[in-house]
C-alpha positions, 0 to 999 in steps of 0.5 A, a space after each residue: 713639706 709637699 710630696 714634690 719637695 720631699 722627692 726633690 730633696 731626698 734624691 736617692 730615695 727618689 732614684 731608688 724608687 725609679 730603679 724599683 719601678 723599672 725592675 718590677 715593671 719588666 719582671 711583671 711584663 714577663 710574668 703576665 698571662 698572654 692571650 690574643 684576646 681577653 677573656 669574657 664570660 659566656 653566660 650560656 647553658 645548653 640541653 641536649 635530649 635524644 629521642 630516637 626516630 621522633 619527628 621534629 613536631 613530635 620532639 617540639 611537643 614532647 620534649 623541647 616544650 616541657 623543658 623550656 617551660 621548666 627553665 623559664 621559671 628561672 628568673 635569672 634566664 633572659 632568653 630560651 632558644 631551641 632547635 627541634 630536629 629528627 631525634 634531637 632537641 637542643 635548647 640554648 639558655 642565656 643568662 642575665 648579663 649582670 650575673 657573674 656567679 653562674 654556679 647557682 643559676 647552672 644548678 637551678 638549670 639542672 634542677 629544672 630539667 630534672 624535674 621536666 624529665 618526668 614528663 618526657 617519654 620513657 624512650 627519650 635519653 636522659 637530657 645532657 645539661 652542659 655548662 662549660 660552653 665557654 671552653 675552647 681548645 685553642 691548640 688542635 692536632 689532627 692524627 691521620 693514619 694510612 692502613 690502620 683500622 679506625 679502631 687502632 687509629 682511635 686507640 693511638 689518638 687516646 694515647 696522644 691525648 693521655 701524653 698532652 694531659 701531662 702538659 703543665 698548662 693543659 686544662 682539658 684535652 679531648 678527641 673529636 671525630 673518633 668513632 666508638 666501637 659497637 657490637 651489632 646483633 643483627 637479626 633476620 626476621 624470618 630466621 627469628 620468627 622460626 625460632 619462636 622469639 621476638 626481638 624483645 625477648 632476645 633482648 631481655 635474654 641477652 641482658 639477663 645473661 650479661 650480668 655483673 652484680 655482687 654475690 655477697 660475702 662468706 666467712 671461711 675460717 678467719 677470712 671473709 671472702 667475696 662472691 663474684 657470680 660469673 655471667 658477663 661477657 668477656 669477649 666477642 666469643 662469649 656473646 656468639 656462644 651464649 645459650 638461648 632457651 627456645 619457646 619450643 623448648 630446645 636451646 640455640 647458640 646466639 650466633 646461630 640466631 643472629 649475625 654478631 659483628 664488631 663494628 663502628 657505631 651506626 649512625 656515625 658520629 661526626 667524621 673528621 678529616 685533615 687535608 681530605 685524609 680521615 683523621 681524629 682531632 685531639 684538642 687541648 685547652 689552656 688552663 686559666 691564667 696560664 702562659 700561652 707562650 709557655 703552653 705552646 712550647 710545651 705542647 710542641 716539645 710533647 708533640 715532637 716526642 709523641 711523633 718520633 714514637 708513632 708507628 709509620 703511617 700515623 702522623 700528627 698534623 697542626 690544625 689550629 695553634 693559638 699560641 702562634 696567634 697570640 705570639 704574632 699578635 703580641 709581637 705585632 703590638 709591641 712593634 707598634 708600641 715601640 714605634 710609637 714611643 720612638 715617634 713620641 720621643 722624636 716629637 717631644 725632642 723636636 718641640 721641647 729641645 734636647 734636655 727638656 725633651 729627654 726629661 719628658 721622654 724618660 717618663 714613657 718607660 717609667 709610666 709603662 713599668 708602673 702600669 705593668 706592675 698595677 696590671 699584675 696586681 689587678 690580674 689584667 693580662 697582656 692581649 690585644 685590648 691591653 696592648 691597644 689601651 697602652 698605645 692609646 694612653 701613650 699620648 696621654 700619659 705624657 700630657 702631665 709631664 709636658 704641662 709640668 715641665 712647660 710650666 717649670 721651664 716658664 717660671 724659670 725663664 721668669 727668673 725663678 730658681 729651678 728648685 722653687 720653680 718645680 715646686 711651685 709648679 707642682 703646687 699649681 698644677 697638682 689638682 688641675 692634673 689630677 682632675 683632668 686625669 680623673 675625667 679622662 678615666 671617667 670618660 672610659 668608666 662606661 666600658 667597665 660598668 656596661 654589661 655584656 660580652 662585647 663590654 667585657 672584651 673591651 674591659 681591659 682598655 679602661 683598666 689599663 688607661 686608668 692605670 697609665 694615667 694615675 701612674 703618670 700623674 703620680 710620676 709627674 709630681 715626684 720623679 719628673 721634678 727630681 729629674 728637672 732640678 739637676 738636668 733641666 737648663 734654661 737660657 734665661 737671658 735668651 727667653 725674656 719674652 717666652 710667648 713672643 714668637 710668630 706662632 704665638 702671634 698667629 694664634 693671638 691673632 685668630 683668637 682675638 678675631 673669634 672673641 670679637 666675633 664670638 657669636 659667629 664663631 659659635 654659628 660656624 662651629 655649630 654648622 660644622 657640627 651639623 654637617 659632620 652629623 649629616 656626613 655621619 650617615 655615609 660612614 661604614 658601621 662594623 661592630 667588631 672587624 674581622 681578624 687579620 689571622 690568615 685563617 677562615 671558617 666556612 659552614 655548609 649545610 646540605 638538605 635535611 633529608 641528605 643521607 650520610 652516604 650522600 653527605 660523604 660524597 659532598 665532602 669528598 667532592 669539596 675536598 677534591 676542589 680544594 686540593 685541585 684548584 685552591 691549594 698552594 703549588 709551585 705554580 699557585 703561590 696564594 691559596 690553601 695551605 691546609 684545612 680541617 673538616 668536620 662532617 655531621 657537626 661543628 668543629 671543636 671550638 678553637 677561638 672563644 667566638 667560634 660557633 659552627 653549624 649545628 650537629 646534623 647529617 648534612 652539616 659540613 664545617 671547615 676550618 682553612 689555613 690560607 697563605 695570607 690574609 688577602 687570600 682569604 677573601 677570594 678563598 671564601 667567595 670561591 667556596 661558597 660559589 662552588 658549593 651553591 654551583 655544585 652541591 644541589 640544595 646546598 647552602 654555604 657561609 664562609 668568612 674570616 675569623 671574628 674578633 669579639 663575641 659572636 654576633 651572627 650574620 651582617 643582616 639578620 631579622 627574626 620573625 615570630 608567630 604562634 600560627 605556622 601558616 601565618 609565620 611562613 607567609 611573612 617569612 616568604 614575604 620578607 625574603 622575597 622583598 630582601 631579594 629586591 633590596 640592592 646589595 643583598 645576597 645569599 638570602 637564607 633562613 634557619 628553617 630550611 625548605 620542607 623535606 620529605 618524610 614518612 608518616 606512619 599512622 597506626 590504627 588503633 582498631 587494627 592494633 587491637 585485633 593484632 594484639 599489639 600497641 603503638 609502643 610495639 610499633 615504635 620499638 620495632 621500627 626503632 629496632 629495625 632501622 637504628 637499633 637499640 642498645 640492649 647491653 654492653 661488652 666490658 673489657 678493662 676499662 673499655 665499654 662497648 654498647 651491644 646493639 640489636 638490629 634488623 638486617 637488611 633494613 638500611 636501604 629499605 624502600 617504601 614497599 619494603 618498609 610497609 612489609 617490615 615485621 612488628 613484634 608484640 609480646 605474643 604476636 607479630 604482623 607486617 606494618 601495613 596490616 596496622 598502620 598506613 605509611 605515606 609520604 609527606 612534606 615537612 620541615 626538618 627542624 623547627 626553631 623557637 625562641 622564648 617558646 614561640 616559633 621563630 624563623 631567622 631570615 639572613 643574608 650577606 651584603 655585596 662589597 661596598 654595601 652597608 649592612 645597616 642600609 639593607 636591614 634598615 630597608 627591610 625593617 622599614 618595609 615590614 613596618 608598612 606591611 600586615 604581616 601578622 607576625 612579630 619582626 624584630 632586629 637580629 644579627 650583628 646590627 642587633 648585637 651592635 645596638 645592645 652593646 651601644 645601649 649598654 654603654 649608653 645606659 651607664 654613660 649618665 653615671 659617668 657624665 655625673 662623675 665628670 661633672 662632679 669632678 669639674 664642679 670640684 675643680 672649678 666650683 662654678 656650674 658655668 665652667 663645667 657647662 663650658 668644658 662640656 659644651 665643647 665635647 661634641 665638637 670632637 665629631 667635626 674631625 672624626 667624620 671627615 677622617 673616617 670617610 677619607 681613610 675609609 675606616 669603619 666606626 664600630 664598637 672599638 671606634 665608639 670607645 675611642 670617641 669616649 676616650 677623645 672626649 676625656 682628653 678634650 676635657 683635660 685640655 679644657 681644664 688646664 686652659 680654663 684653670 690658666 684663664 682663671 689664674 691670670 685674672 686672679 693675678 690681676 690681668 684684665 679679663 679680655 687679655 687674660 683670655 688671650 694670654 692664658 690660651 697662648 700659655 697653654 697652647 704649646 702643651 696642648 698642641 704638644 699632647 695632641 701631636 704626641 698622641 696622634 703621632 703615636 697612633 700612626 703605628 696602630 692605624 698602619 699595623 693594628 689591624 682592621 679592628 684598630 683602624 677605626 680607633 686610630 682614625 677616630 683619635 687622630 681625626 677627632 684630636 685634630 679637630 677638636 684640639 683646634 676647636 677647643 683652642 678657639 671655643 673655650 675662650 669664646 664660650 668663657 667670654 660669653 658666659 662671664 660677659 667678658 668684654 671683646 679685646 680691641 
């Protein structure tokens, strides 16, 4: 007994299975984790090392190079990039995309850095290895204060942080923009010299006085008591009252020798602002597998309670709130899905009639529920990619039901009883339908097998489409027949000749004409294919389209030599411009609603794809919420124009939020050379050429312009005569200008650093610097007595890629200009020049090519699986070739549709093309299978070609119509990301289906030398 016969004879079991599928599907949907984007693995670690006061070149030589060399020996590491700037080394380590168990690799990186640490200067801080680069804070609040000292402001933010940690779905909660407190011991050189003490000696006295060491234990009678020697500083007064022995034999209070001040860290940590007001940002991340909607509700409820308890003057504001974006995205897709289901219902009812249409249409929610069950079982959550896959599969999942109901109806019209008709239809179709479903799934297989963040980002498409198609196949062979037996009614007397209608007659005429002139038909199809290929060069390409979220980011880079004060003035001027000229008011309904700023670093990551400017005094990062997505475009242009017109030497980049992995600027090339002179000559030549290319604007590089710096060259002979060393010079400069941490004040759980620093050196001029006192162990002198101080020009940062100095040249493009044309023109020019440097592609073009190459690298395996399935179905190489040869002609409909609707062809559209191949394979399989059946039943081959095609034309056209009609809501409401996908499928299906219905019979007649029809 077949499964279908079992299902139609045991209807109660079948009905119960249907009820269980629906109930379990609804419950699964409600329980599935929900997010805006699917997660993808960020295979990156970072190493940050601080060597205070060291120039970029010394950082490169003494810190960056040894660490890079140690890390490069790890076989799983594929790329090492670094930035060496004043006092700071940042190294980014990328791991091979084939690695999924990252913990052993991260351990190897930590071990390599630990080994390299022995080769670093003694003054360098311990390198910080960060492996959780993929963490981000989807919920961010800004705590502003009015009239509160910053220390109390931070304490209030810390209290908010502790409360948010109580939220069930919260994973991490951190503070940003909070300035650390420090105790500064500020000394005057003259006063300290009169006491006979050097800064080094004073630091040693403070350290030995501020101890917290155990004193052991002592037995007293039957008890054992611990000894705790006193000496640790308890408060600021203890520091001031510390008794300091003088070399002359006297004693002095520390407060009489130095000024003891309780202040904020200097240089300051990055400052945060909200709407131009100083703020502390509290960022919370959602735990893995958590429910975004629940996380948002819990967080908002907690914040409402906190806000009610905050003192007057402290206020919490939402800076970023991903749960809202997730809900908006899901609501939009669900609406599109419901609209698509409604359209598919109407199309099916219109073509199949009320009863048949209702039976087939009922399969849509049933298959959807089964798909949700499978998603829950395989841990596939609800996000924009999985929902887009449901929309993509919507038309395909009714294909099996349409073919089954169509075949059953024809058999009943030919006089067969309904029970036997449905069982025989299933017996005839179960293998072709299974093979066609599997080939469609195999067409999506490269998405799952390809490596890289882009492929991981779209991986749910393969999973969900596979779930939907296999569920559709199983339900079409069980539940659908059980519905057909009692409810399908066919008027046999009115339908004796099923295919004797004007529509079928027109198709017969066209097909007979094509078969009579089959080589002419093939030539015309090839000409159309060549024409479409030629037009493809005019289609815009876009790796991942911008988000439709009405938020955008901006990164502003001031000159590397900018002071903290000048950077703060630039931020204040920018805030004034936004508030005065861009904020939404009663008279200005479109513009900025709110914004957050980070001065000195990037903003905390609020989405997985955000990477802001590097940490530097001159870095300014903005996150702006606009009144609408349309306002984002002119706001970003305004901010870039204002920055470049009002902040001298500043560079700005602004744009909407990006979907998918971060891929860099639209146009970028990398220039590498070991020799700096050759490198910079090549960079200037390339930048000059890039400025000449039409459409290129905002040309820039990531090294920036040379900046002023002071070169202190100590003379060994003069040092020896003065009883000093190079180390004394470096320590004296560091102590005077930046200060050195010598101890800490412990108050409960808080630890406040104690910093020793020279007074009056923050605003030193060149003359004052030359007169700065250099202290030794037993002597001191002015800096100019032992060293020459000269003003020189040098780069503020040095970037390397795989241990070779590398400069990235980038630009934006004007509206209507293709980024690939600009980048291609620059690379073509570079190939003709003797630049004496290595020039390679970068930015979005390189990321797109890498992702496409990753797909293409596994495409042969998918093609082999498809070929095997076709051989399994037909046991014929010729039939397999016929089916595969039709696939390229899908482009004939894709290119005109993209050009007509001005849609880009990006990575997601490429996936749509792959799915298009699967659908066309599906059509070809059922068409060839029907031709073979007609011939096997004794019909003459020329007539079999025509009549088999006529028998399959309605289900094939109906599948195409339902799929394309169901994609209309995705085109209209899916946003820019899915616009290209929808257009590719609509155009490709329309053109590809028409050609399939003609080319498959023509190719069959050529392959098997079938006589031309009369």
